[in-house]
Phi, psi and omega in degrees: 000321179300319180297324178298316180294312181299320180295320181287335183260337186060030177193173176291138179278144173275163186304317183293328177293320177295316178300312182297319180298320183272351183241019174240162181288147178298320184288330185217097184290358175264352182252122181283157183286336178206168183294323181300315179297317179297319179296317178298318181294316179297318179298319178299313182298321178295315179295322179296318177300314180297314181297320179294317179297316179296321179294320179293320180293320182277345184255018180291134177280172179294335179274003175093352179278145183264137172244122186236128175228114179232132178271106183296329178292322177294320178295320179296313180298322178294322182295314184272344177020330180272156175267145178232108183055047178061029179210168178288131182307131173087352184236357185297306183292330179298310182285323180296323181290340181271352180264152175282150181300319181297324178294323179295318179296317180296315181294324183290338179279343182272151176290155180299142180230136176279122182265144175267119182258128179288138180272139178254142178287133179225118183251000000 
């Protein structure tokens, strides 16, 4: 499934794109599978708009042009903010299915580690 998303985008997918791909109908990619998924997506889009507007307002140069950098993955994590079965809502089975079983066993034996995620520019 990851390969399908990457192939269709020709770049790494952001979290919300993965969520939308896995939570919409095969026949109609604009229709979500349930109301909860649709509500999360709408909430994300509203937060992204607000974050982009705030970034543009605070990032105006002296010549009046706006420079905007918003991390869409950070906005997505903020939107869903709660944990669901120790994972980010809507993406647990997607990422778990892409890992090998042996890797899961090895990872589960290790203590939790805070990962540093590189931020991507999103305009």
